[in-house]
RODO-2510 file (C-alpha; in nm, 4 decimals, decimal comma):
residues 340
     n   res          X          Y          Z
     1     m     0,0002     0,0063     0,0060
     2     s     0,1445     0,3497    -0,0774
     3     f    -0,0753     0,6448    -0,0255
     4     t     0,0865     0,9663     0,0559
     5     i    -0,0669     1,2830     0,1338
     6     h     0,0757     1,6473     0,1150
     7     v    -0,0529     1,9360     0,2568
     8     t     0,0758     2,2460     0,1409
     9     r     0,0149     2,6077     0,2457
    10     d    -0,0916     2,7544    -0,1080
    11     f    -0,0702     2,7251    -0,4781
    12     d     0,2701     2,7828    -0,5314
    13     q     0,3971     2,5311    -0,2646
    14     m     0,1493     2,2789    -0,4059
    15     s     0,2716     2,3387    -0,7454
    16     t     0,6627     2,2982    -0,6311
    17     v     0,5812     1,9890    -0,4238
    18     a     0,3799     1,8052    -0,7017
    19     a     0,6789     1,9004    -0,9528
    20     d     0,9198     1,7385    -0,7183
    21     v     0,7111     1,4182    -0,7121
    22     v     0,6702     1,3987    -1,0861
    23     e     1,0023     1,4888    -1,2084
    24     a     1,1552     1,2060    -0,9523
    25     d     0,9419     0,9480    -1,0729
    26     i     1,0296     1,0431    -1,4469
    27     r     1,3893     1,0366    -1,3742
    28     e     1,3729     0,7195    -1,1871
    29     k     1,1947     0,5431    -1,4858
    30     q     1,4146     0,6876    -1,7290
    31     q     1,7380     0,5094    -1,5839
    32     v     1,5615     0,1945    -1,6642
    33     k     1,3273     0,2329    -1,9562
    34     d     1,3495     0,4063    -2,2898
    35     e     1,0116     0,5616    -2,2681
    36     f     0,8131     0,7525    -2,0134
    37     v     0,4304     0,7535    -2,0680
    38     l     0,3202     1,0734    -1,9044
    39     g    -0,0819     1,1438    -1,8389
    40     l    -0,1852     1,4865    -1,8080
    41     a    -0,4667     1,7241    -1,6981
    42     t    -0,5964     2,0545    -1,7837
    43     g    -0,7541     2,3335    -1,5804
    44     n    -0,5672     2,5899    -1,3695
    45     t    -0,4803     2,3334    -1,0944
    46     p    -0,1704     2,2177    -1,2706
    47     t    -0,0606     2,5315    -1,4556
    48     g     0,2435     2,5835    -1,1931
    49     l     0,3616     2,2266    -1,1861
    50     y     0,3928     2,2580    -1,5743
    51     k     0,6102     2,5319    -1,5621
    52     h     0,8593     2,3725    -1,2858
    53     l     0,8296     2,0595    -1,5326
    54     a     0,9321     2,2718    -1,8169
    55     k     1,2154     2,4027    -1,6392
    56     a     1,3428     2,0849    -1,5368
    57     f     1,3139     1,9366    -1,8989
    58     n     1,4866     2,2392    -2,0239
    59     a     1,7555     2,2263    -1,7610
    60     g     1,8414     1,8285    -1,8645
    61     r     1,7317     1,6913    -1,5391
    62     i     1,5097     1,4800    -1,7245
    63     d     1,4677     1,3992    -2,0831
    64     a     1,1849     1,5435    -2,2828
    65     g     1,2801     1,3616    -2,5733
    66     r     1,1736     1,0092    -2,4094
    67     v     0,8386     1,1399    -2,2884
    68     r     0,5187     1,0408    -2,4615
    69     s     0,1823     1,2175    -2,3162
    70     f    -0,1652     1,1189    -2,3104
    71     n    -0,4109     1,3915    -2,1588
    72     l    -0,7302     1,3299    -1,9792
    73     d    -1,0314     1,4804    -2,2205
    74     e    -1,1251     1,7009    -2,4850
    75     y    -1,4499     1,8890    -2,5579
    76     v    -1,6777     1,7772    -2,8429
    77     g    -1,8681     2,0675    -2,9937
    78     l    -1,6098     2,3698    -2,9746
    79     p    -1,7102     2,6529    -3,2450
    80     g    -1,5499     2,5893    -3,5871
    81     e    -1,6239     2,5090    -3,9088
    82     n    -1,4201     2,1963    -3,9147
    83     a    -1,1611     1,9832    -3,6921
    84     q    -0,8900     2,1916    -3,7593
    85     q    -1,0655     2,5076    -3,6533
    86     r    -1,2170     2,3552    -3,3364
    87     a    -0,8704     2,2183    -3,2411
    88     l    -0,7243     2,5755    -3,2498
    89     h    -0,9972     2,6968    -3,0629
    90     p    -0,8562     2,8957    -2,7505
    91     e    -1,0790     2,6604    -2,5208
    92     s    -0,9619     2,3456    -2,6689
    93     y    -0,7650     2,1220    -2,4519
    94     g    -0,5036     2,0769    -2,6873
    95     y    -0,4563     2,4766    -2,7363
    96     f    -0,4273     2,4853    -2,3372
    97     m    -0,1453     2,2214    -2,3353
    98     v     0,0496     2,4090    -2,5897
    99     s    -0,0045     2,7134    -2,3953
   100     e     0,0681     2,5787    -2,0629
   101     l     0,3381     2,3281    -2,1258
   102     f     0,4383     2,2039    -2,4857
   103     a     0,5494     2,5531    -2,6264
   104     l     0,7899     2,5935    -2,3056
   105     l     0,9837     2,2981    -2,4048
   106     r     1,3125     2,3229    -2,5750
   107     q     1,2982     1,9889    -2,6743
   108     p     0,9566     1,8290    -2,7671
   109     f     0,8121     1,5318    -2,6207
   110     r     0,8373     1,2343    -2,8434
   111     e     0,4599     1,2408    -2,8895
   112     t     0,1516     1,4210    -2,7583
   113     n    -0,2048     1,2858    -2,7508
   114     v    -0,5401     1,4637    -2,6456
   115     p    -0,8452     1,2696    -2,7007
   116     w    -0,9900     1,3450    -3,0546
   117     g    -1,3076     1,5010    -2,9584
   118     t    -1,2122     1,7837    -3,2377
   119     l    -1,2966     1,5498    -3,4880
   120     v    -1,6787     1,5313    -3,4157
   121     d    -1,9021     1,7860    -3,5416
   122     q    -2,1307     1,8259    -3,2482
   123     r    -2,4480     1,9133    -3,4857
   124     e    -2,4008     1,5491    -3,6822
   125     l    -2,3525     1,3656    -3,3263
   126     v    -2,6775     1,5068    -3,1895
   127     e    -2,8696     1,4172    -3,5187
   128     a    -2,7050     1,0381    -3,5289
   129     l    -2,8225     1,0408    -3,1495
   130     d    -3,1709     1,1518    -3,2395
   131     r    -3,1862     0,9199    -3,5256
   132     h    -3,0570     0,5875    -3,3507
   133     p    -3,1732     0,5673    -2,9984
   134     e    -3,1604     0,1988    -3,0257
   135     c    -2,7600     0,2378    -3,0791
   136     y    -2,6627     0,3620    -2,7453
   137     r    -2,7389     0,4100    -2,3695
   138     l    -2,7342     0,6881    -2,1221
   139     l    -2,5611     0,5786    -1,8047
   140     g    -2,5381     0,7911    -1,4695
   141     t    -2,7389     0,8816    -1,1690
   142     d    -2,6678     1,2768    -1,1803
   143     k    -2,7309     1,5336    -1,4872
   144     g    -2,3884     1,4277    -1,6686
   145     k    -2,4421     1,1318    -1,8549
   146     a    -2,1776     0,8599    -2,0206
   147     v    -2,3342     0,8000    -2,3739
   148     v    -2,2055     0,4162    -2,4409
   149     v    -2,2465     0,3510    -2,7882
   150     s    -2,3141    -0,0156    -2,8867
   151     d    -2,1963    -0,2129    -3,1921
   152     p    -2,2820    -0,1932    -3,4734
   153     v    -2,3354     0,1727    -3,5443
   154     a    -2,2997     0,3798    -3,8396
   155     g    -2,1526     0,7230    -3,9580
   156     v    -2,0525     0,9552    -3,6832
   157     l    -2,1394     0,7228    -3,3911
   158     r    -1,9287     0,4289    -3,5292
   159     l    -1,6498     0,7130    -3,5763
   160     v    -1,6943     0,8048    -3,2270
   161     k    -1,6904     0,4601    -3,0866
   162     e    -1,4234     0,2914    -3,2842
   163     e    -1,1842     0,5575    -3,4050
   164     i    -1,1973     0,7760    -3,0673
   165     l    -1,2909     0,6014    -2,7762
   166     d    -1,1814     0,2442    -2,8528
   167     a    -0,8700     0,3698    -3,0401
   168     y    -0,7509     0,6098    -2,7790
   169     e    -0,7735     0,3258    -2,5145
   170     k    -0,5970     0,0885    -2,7350
   171     k    -0,3000     0,3292    -2,8145
   172     i    -0,2364     0,3831    -2,4291
   173     a    -0,2332     0,0264    -2,3948
   174     a     0,0090     0,0043    -2,7129
   175     f     0,2746     0,1877    -2,5082
   176     g     0,2496    -0,0323    -2,1940
   177     g     0,0050     0,2157    -1,9992
   178     i     0,0520     0,5231    -1,8067
   179     d     0,3469     0,5428    -1,5947
   180     l     0,2152     0,8335    -1,3898
   181     h    -0,0892     1,0403    -1,4340
   182     v    -0,1299     1,3922    -1,3113
   183     v    -0,4732     1,4650    -1,2078
   184     g    -0,6908     1,7432    -1,0752
   185     v    -1,0427     1,7328    -0,9048
   186     g    -1,3739     1,8586    -0,9480
   187     g    -1,6007     2,0343    -0,7358
   188     r    -1,8051     1,7351    -0,6808
   189     g    -1,5037     1,5049    -0,6586
   190     h    -1,5038     1,4002    -1,0463
   191     v    -1,1772     1,3614    -1,2254
   192     a    -1,1692     1,4831    -1,5995
   193     f    -1,5382     1,4524    -1,7251
   194     h    -1,6098     1,1549    -1,5515
   195     e    -1,8819     1,3575    -1,3437
   196     s    -2,0524     1,2395    -1,0619
   197     g    -2,3051     0,9167    -1,1063
   198     i    -2,1232     0,8209    -1,3985
   199     p    -2,0591     0,4337    -1,3207
   200     f    -1,7090     0,3087    -1,3185
   201     d    -1,7474     0,0402    -1,5513
   202     a    -1,9348     0,2655    -1,8127
   203     s    -1,6525     0,2668    -2,0221
   204     p    -1,2554     0,3150    -2,0328
   205     v    -1,2839     0,6279    -2,2238
   206     l    -1,6286     0,8219    -2,2245
   207     l    -1,8292     1,0022    -2,4501
   208     v    -2,0004     1,2209    -2,1846
   209     q    -2,3267     1,4274    -2,2170
   210     l    -2,2623     1,7485    -2,0111
   211     d    -2,5108     1,8586    -1,7748
   212     d    -2,6529     2,1779    -1,8126
   213     n    -2,4724     2,3188    -1,5078
   214     t    -2,1437     2,2529    -1,6348
   215     v    -2,2645     2,4217    -1,9421
   216     a    -2,3714     2,7270    -1,7632
   217     n    -2,0685     2,7427    -1,5645
   218     a    -1,8695     2,7439    -1,8684
   219     v    -2,0245     3,0618    -1,9796
   220     a    -2,0481     3,2265    -1,6282
   221     d    -1,6388     3,1687    -1,6022
   222     g    -1,5838     3,3390    -1,9444
   223     h    -1,4893     3,0471    -2,1406
   224     f    -1,7658     3,0778    -2,3873
   225     a    -1,9640     3,3699    -2,5173
   226     s    -2,2917     3,1868    -2,4835
   227     v    -2,4840     2,8695    -2,4183
   228     a    -2,5220     2,8230    -2,7754
   229     e    -2,1315     2,8435    -2,8317
   230     s    -2,0766     2,6078    -2,5175
   231     p    -2,0027     2,2461    -2,6092
   232     r    -2,2597     1,9850    -2,5131
   233     y    -2,0461     1,6680    -2,5046
   234     a    -1,6707     1,5628    -2,4156
   235     i    -1,4570     1,2800    -2,4835
   236     s    -1,2498     1,1896    -2,1266
   237     m    -1,0984     0,8838    -1,9820
   238     g    -1,2966     0,7140    -1,7284
   239     a    -1,1759     0,6959    -1,3469
   240     e    -1,0902     0,3133    -1,3854
   241     l    -0,8787     0,3787    -1,6940
   242     v    -0,7070     0,6988    -1,5057
   243     y    -0,6144     0,4622    -1,2161
   244     q    -0,4556     0,1969    -1,4308
   245     a    -0,1531     0,4313    -1,4281
   246     r     0,1330     0,3062    -1,2142
   247     t     0,1578     0,6419    -1,0155
   248     v    -0,1183     0,8655    -0,9701
   249     v    -0,0720     1,2334    -0,8341
   250     l    -0,3755     1,4307    -0,7666
   251     m    -0,3657     1,7927    -0,7075
   252     a    -0,6427     2,0107    -0,5405
   253     n    -0,6495     2,3768    -0,4218
   254     g    -0,9397     2,5723    -0,2644
   255     p    -1,2011     2,5384    -0,0454
   256     r    -1,4490     2,4076    -0,3131
   257     k    -1,2182     2,1014    -0,3038
   258     t    -1,2019     2,0251     0,0773
   259     g    -1,5147     1,8205     0,1038
   260     p    -1,4680     1,5957    -0,1995
   261     v    -1,0769     1,5255    -0,1082
   262     c    -1,1954     1,4181     0,2343
   263     e    -1,4549     1,1961     0,1190
   264     s    -1,2511     1,0409    -0,1352
   265     v    -0,9957     0,9330     0,1444
   266     l    -1,2232     0,8686     0,4265
   267     g    -1,5624     0,7918     0,2834
   268     e    -1,6729     0,4970     0,0443
   269     v    -1,5466     0,4218    -0,2966
   270     t    -1,8341     0,5542    -0,4806
   271     c    -1,9101     0,6576    -0,8181
   272     d    -2,0824     0,9708    -0,6709
   273     v    -1,7197     1,0546    -0,5743
   274     p    -1,5112     0,9284    -0,8840
   275     i    -1,1834     1,0139    -0,7186
   276     s    -1,2808     0,7743    -0,4293
   277     y    -1,1654     0,4995    -0,6807
   278     g    -0,8182     0,5815    -0,5494
   279     q    -0,8839     0,3665    -0,2246
   280     r    -0,9500     0,0763    -0,4493
   281     f    -0,6294     0,1553    -0,6723
   282     v    -0,4088     0,1452    -0,3540
   283     e    -0,5453    -0,1473    -0,2346
   284     s    -0,4515    -0,3102    -0,5699
   285     g    -0,0746    -0,1749    -0,5291
   286     g    -0,1071     0,1427    -0,6926
   287     r     0,0901     0,4288    -0,5680
   288     l    -0,1335     0,7349    -0,5144
   289     v     0,0067     1,0764    -0,4291
   290     y    -0,2350     1,3703    -0,3106
   291     v    -0,0916     1,7059    -0,3302
   292     v    -0,3321     1,9577    -0,1631
   293     d    -0,3109     2,3289    -0,0432
   294     e    -0,4091     2,3959     0,3215
   295     a    -0,7540     2,4966     0,2282
   296     a    -0,8361     2,1714     0,0262
   297     g    -0,6658     1,9524     0,2952
   298     a    -0,8340     2,1159     0,5787
   299     e    -1,0562     1,8128     0,6847
   300     l    -0,8036     1,5847     0,6248
   301     l    -0,5841     1,7832     0,9098
   302     a    -0,8549     1,7832     1,1271
   303     r    -0,9166     1,4144     1,0702
   304     r    -0,5494     1,3114     1,0748
   305     a    -0,5845     1,0038     1,3101
   306     e    -0,8375     0,8620     1,0894
   307     v    -0,6385     0,9056     0,7829
   308     e    -0,3222     0,7510     0,9553
   309     a    -0,5305     0,4764     1,1067
   310     r    -0,6225     0,3457     0,7471
   311     g    -0,2349     0,3213     0,6854
   312     y    -0,1895     0,6465     0,4785
   313     e     0,0706     0,8865     0,5142
   314     l     0,0064     1,2617     0,5864
   315     v     0,2681     1,4940     0,5496
   316     d     0,2440     1,8468     0,6550
   317     q     0,4370     2,0701     0,4119
   318     r     0,3451     2,4056     0,5457
   319     d     0,6617     2,4833     0,7227
   320     q     0,8779     2,3796     0,4624
   321     p     1,0607     2,6664     0,2376
   322     y     1,0218     2,6463    -0,1314
   323     q     1,0632     2,8592    -0,4454
   324     r     0,7555     3,0684    -0,5968
   325     v     0,6577     2,9792    -0,9241
   326     a     0,6248     3,3563    -0,9970
   327     e     1,0006     3,3648    -0,9513
   328     l     1,0872     3,1241    -1,2473
   329     s     1,2398     3,2604    -1,5316
   330     f     1,1256     3,1588    -1,8953
   331     t     1,3012     3,2897    -2,1748
   332     r     1,2795     3,2435    -2,5531
   333     c     1,4776     2,9680    -2,6946
   334     p     1,6479     3,1307    -2,9927
   335     d     1,6724     2,7827    -3,1907
   336     s     1,3205     2,7100    -3,1863
   337     g     1,1250     3,0036    -3,1223
   338     r     0,9338     2,8342    -2,8181
   339     m     0,9243     2,9609    -2,4506
   340     g     1,1655     2,7633    -2,2475
***
């Protein structure tokens, strides 16, 4: 059993501690294998970690050229006339990864992968779902649903099932699975778009029908100008696939994450809190590392005895020195034009 929970002061220290964990794992594995397979998340939470990792790669402490990455999720239904326009939309997760990590690297990763949601025209998908209700089931006890497409299907539904969902799972498996996965936490304890209430066994890679609150929040947060422009679907790794990685590093910051973080550690394993699957992962021999700030870890600190009674290690890092992310220097690489 290996489950360590690091509680840090704030976002900057959380980012530094998480980066140390990830860098150490990459360095260790690159000493014994040619390629490291890295799972990546989007969102604000890992942005500081990515800046630290870029600095480590650019300093030569770890080798970017021997890393292959797979991202957790991507929207279906971004504005755009074609797949290229959708992929280049500033709210696409591919665009996010270029901005926050890939473009900071002097040497690119061996290969990067983001779920191929931008291949799908949302209007065609909705029309196909309306025409072929016999070809899929909606699974989930809450507002967000997994759209489980059966076989055989035709047209865009076949594309989604065979060339996007199944193909992504198979490609991860073809490279030996993910060595380390960086994940964040949704406000209800969901990971990526495996939303609360979607069964763990729905599918390794999911087509998710987003609930109205998710769509409305995306507009309210300024990501999209209107509900009409906000995607209604997404492609996402399911929790079971996420937790097939050899190591999972979960990051969480802010008071909105306090409850879900505590429930995932001390509550029951339930799809109502998808990250609670981590308990099952640890029991099966996986290595789980939580790196949370003081607000997100407040309940765990208050219930430290219960955490430790389960055999989990809680490390209070709040009094340890660290270097702020804002102090890191990123300069333009003269040979590539990328930020390094």
